[in-house]
N, C-alpha and C positions, 0 to 999 in steps of 0.2 A: 558422446553424443550425435543422435541422426542428426541428419537436416532439418527436416520438420521441427524434432523440441527446441532446438539449436534453434531457427525462425521465430518460435512460440514464444522464448527466455526474449529476444530480442525486443519482438510487440510488445511482451511486458512491463518490460524496461522502458519501455517511448511512452506508453502508458502513465508509470509510475512520473514520469515529466512533464505530465499534462496537468497534471495537480499539485505536483510540487516541483521547484526550482531544479533546472540539473544539478547541481551541489547540495543539495537537500535528498534527493533520488539515491546520490550517490553513497550521502554517509545513513541514510533507512536503511540502504544494499547492507553495507558493512556493520551497520549495529543488528539484523535481520540475522548476517549469519555469525557475529562474533557473540552475539545474543545482551553480553553490558561491554562498555568501556570506557576510558575516558577518553578526553577532549586530543588530548598526548597522544594514544594508541591509534583514534579513527586519524591523527596528523601524518603519524606515522604510515598506516597503511595507504594515504592517498598515496605519502610522498614517494611509495612507487611507481609510481604513474601520472605525479606533476607536482612541485611545491607550491604548496600554500601556507598561509600564514597561519598559526596557533589562533591570533586572534581571531581572524578568518573563518575559520572553523567552530572556536568556541561562540560565535555570533549565530552560525547557523544552528548550533546546539541547542544553543536558547532558545532562540524560536523556534521551531521544533518540540522543544518542550513547553513553550508560549501556549502549541498551538494541538498541544494534548498529544502527538504522538509517541516521544519520549518521556519517561519517568526518568528522575535523577534522587542520589543520594548521597550525602556528605561523607567522604570518607578520608578523615584531616581537612587539608586544606583545599579538596579539588571535590567533584562529584562525579561520579560513575554514572553514567547511562546507560538505561536499557530500554527498548522498545515497548510500548503502552498497550501494542496490539502487535499478534504476529503478522505477518504480508498478507496471508488469506483472511485474517480479521480485518485487516483493515480494507480490503478488495471488497468484501461483503459488506460491511459497511459504508464506504463510499460509492459503492453498485446502489446498494440500499436509497441511501437518499439524493442522488440522483433521478432513480424513477421514481420517488415521491415527488422530489423538485420538479421534474417534467409533467407526470399529474397534473400536482398541482396549476402548474404554468398553464398545459398546454388540454388538460382533460381528456377527451373520447379521441381525439386527437394521437396525444399518444400511447392510448391504450391498443388502439388500431395499430399503430407500426410497432409496440412491442408481441401484438397477434400475428400479426405479418412476417417477423420475424421466426417468431413459433415456427409457423409456418414451414419454413427454409430449414429447420431442424428435424435428423431421423426420428424414425417412430421408438427406438431404444432409449436415443439418448434424451428427448422429451419425459421418456418414463422414467428414467433418472433423474431428471429435473422437477419431475411431479413429487416421485419421491422424497427429495431435499428438501419444496415447500412443505408436505406434511409435515418431514421431520421440525420444520420450523415450526410450525402453528402448534404443536406438540410441547413444546420446549419450556419448559418454566420461563417467566420474564420478572 
């Protein structure tokens, strides 16, 4: 992986931790990679880099389920967890909710700040963003 790509991934991982705890972010990362897993699977994955109690990981996964980030189905005596959203879907929802919250709280000041940030983006990127915005408007709700 090239330098800038690796830096972007690290920055995105740190961004996840702003809205999830460090262990929650690690668990979600593992589940996004695996697509589904039991608590035991995640304990074993995480055990390669650090020791964690089964009950600690179980608590984290239960909390992520309660927050709506994980879905779970019963398989015998255990649960199989899977992400409720892809990483990209979660980021899009979180970004939308944050933007709406900022506009609701700060009104025009937030809109001016967003507009000023868009002025720093090159023209081809702005055009791509406009297309994405239009696609979002055209999508069925």
